[in-house]
C-alpha positions in Angstrom: 0.0 0.0 0.0 1.8 3.1 -1.2 -0.4 5.9 0.0 -0.5 6.9 3.6 -4.1 7.4 4.7 -5.4 9.7 7.5 -7.7 8.6 10.3 -9.6 11.1 12.6 -11.3 9.7 15.7 -14.0 11.6 17.6 -15.3 10.8 21.2 -16.4 13.0 24.1 -14.8 10.7 26.6 -11.0 11.0 27.1 -10.5 7.3 27.9 -12.2 6.2 24.7 -10.2 8.6 22.6 -6.9 7.3 24.1 -8.0 3.7 23.9 -8.5 4.0 20.1 -5.2 5.9 19.8 -3.1 3.2 21.6 -4.9 0.2 20.3 -2.9 -0.2 17.0 0.5 0.5 15.7 -1.0 2.8 13.1 2.2 3.4 11.1 2.3 -0.3 10.3 -1.0 0.1 8.5 0.3 3.1 6.5 -2.1 5.2 8.6 -1.5 8.7 10.0 -3.6 8.8 13.2 -4.6 12.4 13.7 -5.1 14.0 17.1 -8.6 12.8 18.2 -11.5 15.3 18.3 -13.7 15.9 21.3 -17.0 16.3 19.5 -18.7 16.4 16.1 -18.4 20.2 15.6 -14.6 19.9 16.0 -14.5 17.2 13.4 -16.4 19.4 10.9 -14.0 22.3 11.6 -10.9 20.2 11.0 -12.0 18.2 7.9 -11.3 21.0 5.3 -7.7 21.5 6.5 -6.6 18.0 7.7 -8.5 16.0 5.0 -9.0 12.7 6.8 -9.8 9.6 4.7 -11.5 7.7 7.5 -13.5 9.1 10.4 -14.3 7.0 13.5 -17.0 8.6 15.6 -18.9 7.8 18.8 -22.7 7.8 18.3 -23.6 9.4 21.7 -21.9 12.8 21.8 -23.2 16.2 23.1 -24.1 19.1 20.8 -23.8 17.3 17.4 -24.6 13.6 17.7 -22.7 10.9 15.9 -25.5 10.2 13.6 -25.9 13.9 12.7 -22.1 14.0 12.1 -22.3 11.0 9.8 -25.1 12.5 7.9 -23.2 15.8 7.4 -20.0 14.0 6.3 -22.0 11.8 3.9 -23.6 14.8 2.4 -20.6 17.3 2.3 -17.7 14.9 2.1 -18.9 11.7 0.4 -15.4 10.4 -0.2 -14.6 10.1 3.5 -15.2 6.6 4.9 -17.0 6.5 8.3 -17.1 4.0 11.2 -19.4 4.4 14.2 -18.7 3.3 17.8 -21.4 3.0 20.5 -21.9 1.5 23.9 -25.5 0.5 22.9 -26.6 -2.4 20.8 -29.6 -0.4 19.4 -31.0 -1.6 16.1 -32.3 1.9 15.2 -28.9 3.4 15.7 -27.2 0.6 13.8 -29.7 1.2 10.9 -29.1 4.9 11.2 -25.4 4.5 10.9 -25.7 2.6 7.6 -28.4 5.0 6.3 -26.0 7.9 7.0 -23.2 6.3 5.0 -21.2 4.5 7.6 -19.6 1.2 6.6 -19.4 -0.4 10.0 -20.8 -0.3 13.6 -18.6 -1.2 16.5 -19.7 -1.9 20.1 -17.8 -0.6 23.1 -15.5 -1.7 24.4 -13.9 -2.0 21.0 -11.6 -4.9 20.6 -8.4 -4.8 18.6 -9.7 -7.5 16.3 -12.9 -5.6 15.6 -11.0 -2.4 14.8 -8.6 -4.2 12.5 -11.4 -5.9 10.6 -13.3 -2.6 10.1 -10.2 -0.8 9.1 -9.3 -3.5 6.6 -12.7 -3.0 5.0 -12.2 0.8 4.9 -8.6 0.5 3.5 -9.8 -2.0 0.8 -12.5 0.4 -0.2 -10.0 3.3 -0.4 -7.6 1.3 -2.5 -10.3 0.2 -4.9 -11.5 3.8 -5.2 -7.9 4.9 -5.8 -7.4 2.3 -8.5 -10.7 3.3 -10.2 -9.6 6.9 -10.1 -6.2 6.1 -11.6 -7.9 4.2 -14.5 -10.3 7.2 -15.1 -7.5 9.7 -15.0 -5.3 7.6 -17.3 -8.2 7.2 -19.7 -8.8 10.9 -19.7 -5.1 11.7 -20.2 -4.9 9.2 -23.1 -7.9 11.0 -24.7 -6.1 14.3 -24.2 -2.9 12.8 -25.7 -4.8 11.5 -28.8 -6.6 14.8 -29.2 -3.3 16.6 -29.0 -1.8 14.2 -31.6 -4.7 14.8 -34.0 -4.2 18.5 -33.7 -0.4 18.0 -34.4 -1.3 15.8 -37.3 -3.5 18.5 -38.8 -0.8 21.1 -38.8 1.9 18.5 -39.8 -0.3 17.5 -42.8 -0.4 21.2 -43.8 3.4 21.4 -43.6 4.0 18.1 -45.4 1.6 19.1 -48.1 3.5 22.3 -48.7 6.8 20.5 -48.5 6.1 17.4 -50.7 3.1 18.3 -52.7 3.5 22.1 -53.5 1.0 22.0 -56.4 -1.9 21.0 -54.2 -3.8 23.3 -51.9 -3.7 22.3 -48.2 -5.6 24.3 -45.6 -6.4 23.9 -41.9 -9.3 26.0 -40.4 -6.7 28.3 -38.7 -4.8 29.5 -41.8 -6.9 32.5 -42.5 -7.0 33.5 -38.8 -3.2 33.2 -38.3 -1.5 35.5 -40.7 1.4 37.9 -40.2 2.9 35.4 -37.8 6.5 34.8 -36.8 7.9 31.3 -36.1 10.1 29.6 -33.6 11.4 26.1 -34.2 12.3 24.2 -31.0 14.5 21.1 -31.6 15.4 18.7 -28.8 18.6 17.0 -30.0 19.0 14.1 -27.6 16.0 11.9 -28.3 17.3 9.1 -26.1 17.0 11.3 -23.0 13.4 12.1 -23.9 12.6 8.4 -24.5 13.9 7.5 -21.1 12.0 10.4 -19.4 8.7 9.4 -20.9 9.2 5.6 -21.0 9.0 5.7 -24.9 5.4 7.1 -24.7 5.6 9.6 -27.6 2.0 10.8 -27.1 2.6 11.8 -23.5 6.0 13.3 -24.4 4.5 15.5 -27.1 1.5 16.5 -24.9 3.7 17.5 -21.9 6.3 19.4 -23.9 3.6 21.3 -25.8 1.9 22.2 -22.6 5.2 23.5 -21.2 5.9 25.6 -24.3 2.4 27.1 -24.2 2.9 27.9 -20.5 6.1 29.7 -21.3 4.6 31.7 -24.2 1.5 32.7 -22.3 -0.4 33.9 -25.4 -3.7 32.4 -26.5 -3.3 33.6 -30.1 -0.5 31.1 -30.7 -0.1 27.8 -32.5 2.2 25.2 -30.9 2.4 21.9 -32.6 4.7 18.9 -32.6 5.8 18.0 -36.2 4.7 14.4 -36.2 7.4 13.4 -38.8 10.1 14.6 -36.4 9.0 13.9 -32.9 11.8 16.1 -31.4 10.7 19.2 -33.3 8.1 21.7 -32.1 6.9 24.6 -34.2 5.5 27.8 -32.6 3.5 30.4 -34.7 2.9 33.7 -32.9 2.6 37.4 -33.4 5.5 39.0 -31.6 8.2 41.6 -32.1 11.8 40.4 -32.7 12.7 41.4 -29.2 9.9 39.4 -27.6 10.8 36.4 -29.9 14.3 36.4 -28.5 12.9 36.7 -24.9 10.6 33.8 -25.4 13.4 31.7 -27.0 15.6 32.4 -23.9 12.8 31.4 -21.6 12.3 28.1 -23.5 16.0 27.2 -23.1 16.0 28.1 -19.4 12.9 25.9 -18.9 14.7 22.8 -20.3 17.9 22.0 -18.3 20.5 20.2 -20.5 21.0 17.5 -17.9 17.3 16.6 -18.2 16.4 17.2 -21.8 19.8 17.4 -23.5 20.8 20.3 -25.8 18.0 22.3 -27.3 18.1 24.7 -30.3 15.6 27.5 -30.8 15.5 28.9 -34.4 13.8 32.2 -34.7 12.2 33.3 -38.0 11.1 36.9 -37.3 9.8 37.6 -40.9 6.0 37.9 -40.7 4.2 35.2 -42.8 1.0 33.1 -42.8 0.5 29.4 -42.2 0.3 29.0 -46.0 4.0 29.9 -46.1 5.0 27.4 -43.5 6.9 25.1 -45.8 9.2 27.9 -47.0 9.7 29.1 -43.5 10.5 25.6 -42.2 13.0 24.9 -45.0 14.8 28.2 -44.2 14.9 27.4 -40.5 16.3 23.9 -41.0 19.0 25.3 -43.3 20.0 27.7 -40.5 19.7 25.2 -37.7 22.9 23.3 -38.8 24.9 26.5 -38.3 24.4 26.2 -34.5 27.6 25.4 -32.5 28.4 21.7 -32.2 28.3 20.6 -28.6 26.2 19.8 -25.6 24.8 23.3 -25.1 21.6 25.2 -25.8 21.6 27.6 -28.8 19.5 30.3 -30.3 19.8 30.7 -34.1 18.4 33.7 -36.0 16.9 33.0 -39.4 16.8 36.0 -41.7 14.6 34.3 -44.4 16.2 34.2 -47.8 19.4 36.0 -46.6 22.2 33.5 -46.5 24.3 33.1 -43.3 28.0 33.3 -43.8 29.3 29.7 -44.4 32.4 28.8 -42.5 35.6 27.8 -44.3 35.9 24.1 -45.3 37.6 22.2 -42.5 38.6 19.3 -44.7 41.2 20.4 -47.3 42.6 18.4 -50.1 46.0 18.4 -48.4 44.4 16.9 -45.2 42.7 14.2 -47.2 46.0 13.3 -48.9 47.8 13.3 -45.5 45.2 10.9 -43.9 45.1 8.6 -46.9 48.9 8.4 -47.1 49.1 7.5 -43.4 46.5 4.7 -43.7 48.2 3.4 -46.9 51.5 3.2 -44.8 49.6 1.5 -42.0 50.3 4.4 -39.7 46.9 5.0 -38.2 48.5 6.8 -35.2 49.6 9.6 -37.4 46.2 9.5 -39.3 44.5 10.0 -35.9 46.8 12.9 -35.0 46.0 14.6 -38.3 42.3 14.3 -37.8 42.1 15.1 -34.1 44.9 17.5 -33.5 46.0 19.0 -36.9 42.5 19.5 -38.2 41.2 20.2 -34.7 38.3 17.7 -34.5 39.2 16.9 -30.9 38.4 20.5 -29.8 35.6 21.1 -32.3 33.1 22.0 -29.5 35.4 24.8 -28.0 36.8 26.0 -31.4 33.5 27.3 -32.8 32.8 24.4 -35.2 29.1 24.3 -36.3 27.0 21.2 -36.6 27.4 21.5 -40.4 31.2 21.7 -40.1 31.4 18.5 -38.0 28.9 16.7 -40.2 30.8 17.5 -43.5 34.2 16.9 -41.9 33.4 13.4 -40.4 31.6 12.2 -43.5 34.6 13.0 -45.6 37.0 11.5 -43.1 35.0 8.2 -43.1 34.9 8.2 -46.9 38.7 8.7 -47.0 39.4 5.9 -44.5 37.1 3.5 -46.3 38.5 4.3 -49.7 42.1 3.8 -48.4 41.3 0.5 -46.8 41.2 -1.7 -49.9 40.8 -5.0 -48.1 37.8 -4.1 -45.9 34.1 -4.8 -46.1 32.5 -1.5 -46.8 29.5 -2.5 -44.7 31.5 -2.2 -41.6 32.2 1.5 -42.3 28.5 2.0 -42.9 27.9 0.8 -39.4 30.5 3.2 -38.1 28.9 6.0 -40.1 25.5 5.2 -38.6 26.9 5.6 -35.1 28.6 8.9 -36.0 25.3 10.1 -37.4 23.7 9.4 -34.1 26.4 11.4 -32.4 25.8 14.3 -34.8 22.1 14.3 -34.2 22.5 14.3 -30.4 25.4 16.8 -30.6 27.6 14.2 -28.7 31.3 14.8 -29.4 32.3 11.7 -27.5 30.4 9.4 -29.7 31.7 11.1 -32.9 35.4 10.8 -31.8 35.0 7.3 -30.5 33.7 6.1 -33.8 36.3 8.0 -35.9 38.9 6.1 -33.8 37.0 2.9 -34.4 37.2 3.5 -38.2 40.9 3.9 -37.9 41.2 0.7 -35.8 39.3 -1.2 -38.5 41.7 0.3 -41.2 44.7 -0.8 -39.2 43.6 -4.4 -39.4 43.7 -4.9 -35.6 41.6 -8.0 -34.8 40.9 -10.4 -32.1 42.5 -13.8 -31.8 40.1 -16.6 -32.8 38.9 -18.7 -29.8 36.2 -21.2 -29.1 34.0 -18.8 -27.3 33.5 -16.3 -30.1 30.5 -18.1 -31.6 28.7 -18.0 -28.2 29.5 -14.3 -27.9 28.1 -13.6 -31.4 24.9 -15.4 -30.5 24.7 -13.4 -27.3 25.0 -10.2 -29.3 22.3 -11.5 -31.7 20.0 -12.3 -28.7 20.6 -8.9 -27.1 19.7 -7.1 -30.3 16.4 -9.0 -30.5 15.5 -7.7 -27.0 16.8 -4.2 -27.4 16.5 -3.3 -31.1 14.3 -0.2 -30.3 17.2 1.4 -28.4 20.3 3.1 -29.8 22.7 0.3 -30.5 26.1 0.9 -32.2 28.9 -1.4 -33.2 31.3 0.1 -30.6 28.7 -0.1 -27.8 28.0 -3.8 -28.5 31.7 -4.6 -28.8 32.4 -3.0 -25.5 29.4 -4.7 -23.8 30.5 -8.2 -25.0 34.3 -7.7 -24.8 34.9 -8.2 -28.5 37.0 -6.0 -30.8 34.5 -4.0 -33.0 35.8 -4.8 -36.5 36.1 -8.5 -35.5 32.6 -8.5 -34.1 31.2 -6.9 -37.3 33.0 -9.5 -39.5 32.1 -12.5 -37.5 28.4 -11.4 -37.1 28.1 -11.0 -40.9 29.7 -14.4 -41.5 27.4 -16.2 -39.1 24.1 -14.5 -39.9 24.8 -13.3 -43.5 23.8 -9.8 -42.6 25.4 -6.9 -40.8 24.6 -5.8 -37.3 22.9 -2.7 -38.7 20.8 -4.7 -41.1 19.7 -7.1 -38.4 18.7 -4.2 -36.1 16.7 -2.7 -38.9 15.0 -6.0 -39.8 14.0 -6.4 -36.1 12.5 -2.9 -36.2 10.7 -3.5 -39.4 9.3 -6.8 -38.2 7.9 -5.2 -35.0 6.6 -2.3 -37.0 4.6 -4.7 -39.2 3.1 -6.3 -36.2 2.1 -3.0 -34.7 0.5 -2.0 -38.0 -2.1 -4.7 -37.6 -3.8 -2.6 -34.9 -5.4 0.3 -36.7 -5.4 2.2 -33.4 -1.6 2.6 -33.7 -0.6 5.7 -35.5 2.3 5.2 -38.0 4.3 8.1 -36.4 3.9 6.5 -33.0 5.0 3.1 -34.4 8.1 4.7 -35.9 9.0 6.1 -32.5 8.3 2.8 -30.7 10.6 0.8 -32.9 13.5 3.2 -32.6 13.1 6.1 -35.1 12.6 9.7 -34.2 12.3 10.8 -37.8 9.2 9.3 -39.5 10.4 10.2 -43.0 13.6 8.2 -42.4 11.5 5.3 -41.0 9.3 5.5 -44.1 12.3 5.3 -46.5 13.8 2.4 -44.6 10.5 0.6 -44.6 10.0 1.1 -48.3 13.6 -0.2 -48.9 12.9 -3.4 -46.9 9.3 -4.1 -47.9 9.1 -2.5 -51.4 6.1 -0.4 -50.3 5.4 2.5 -48.0 4.1 2.0 -44.5 0.7 3.5 -45.5 0.3 1.1 -48.4 1.4 -1.9 -46.4 -1.1 -1.1 -43.6 -3.9 -0.8 -46.2 -3.1 -4.3 -47.4 -2.9 -5.7 -43.9 -6.2 -4.2 -42.8 -8.1 -5.2 -45.9 
């Protein structure tokens, strides 16, 4: 029993009050025994402040009798459970107790067994009520979550229509009302933190974050919606001056501590527009978002519409590419690492002003150079490394990026594990682990560390044993579960995408089409026919 309940006893006789107080070890029953009351009037005075769950009252008291007290409690406080105590075995009074809402009638002197039995009934009733209330509250919340999702879906459909079907007219009822609006795009970069915070419940996550954003803005004439294709992106349409937009953006970042929600970017588009221009505005904001500093910190990015932000100098020169390639061809990965981390400065990218775009372009070209220089490797292993780096880029996690650059160099060096009899069992353990945890972020380096196997060796042996890469197996597990979830028409496709491990529905849709030869929407139609 988790909740601690309160009991208030009332009797005009001191010995009776003390007898009830001392009869049980109340704490053992998760009960807070309040200071007993001397009469019925005192009980009614104390109920509003002390909020007892159970009232035990004597029937024969001066001023306000026990039956009158029961009647008042039953009328004004119907959730309170009442027990009556009397020195008289009077049928009329017993009947009166039950007619007044009491659940039990105890004769003085009250025995410990009688009191325990009556309290057990009362506590059982309270627990049942609590369970019913929890079910009702949960049902109401789920209705709110679904309603919120449908609202998001409406605005997301407008955005997708403008993005992907520009020749077709898409309107939501609010487009005419909401004109001359500015836009703020709020992006939560570390989706894994959000998943853990909300136990992978994307509807609850979306609802709560939207509610918090609305509370921060404090303006009724505002649209706040979660872009359902990108569960970690929230779009705010509002009428505000540039100064107020900056103030709101600062408040948003202050409201979401990095240690709880991870790094957040607020992109401000202060050029006035209508909802019918939302696709253009969104494209411009996404183009500017990648100019934010790379690293685990909040950031505000100003988007000036069609005006282009100054693009930083290319961090990956042809000379650097030749240097890295030459070192790898000479089997000197130590020098290759020095060139990448120290000479080029990737190791200090977060304190040297590198943008997200800088790190993305640099690491992509580094992996391509390493893979091209390693003539004898299986290119699929580098694809797994690139997938892990992409996750580090999305979550602005420098550690993951650097770790996997080093992993790529390790693969290129040809370092491997010594063959032993236990490797087959380890590979099977990795396979079984993936089947249970496919919806989580799993990288080659993480799995290798977890199962004490050298990464490139793990990748090669896994592919040999199961005829597919680790990444392909993770994807297949996700697709298989997605297909199962699609059989329930109550599961939204965007929610399914999130549940199986994707925060970007468009990416999920592309992967699904590649695996199944059809889109998630078309597949579901066939399944539900």
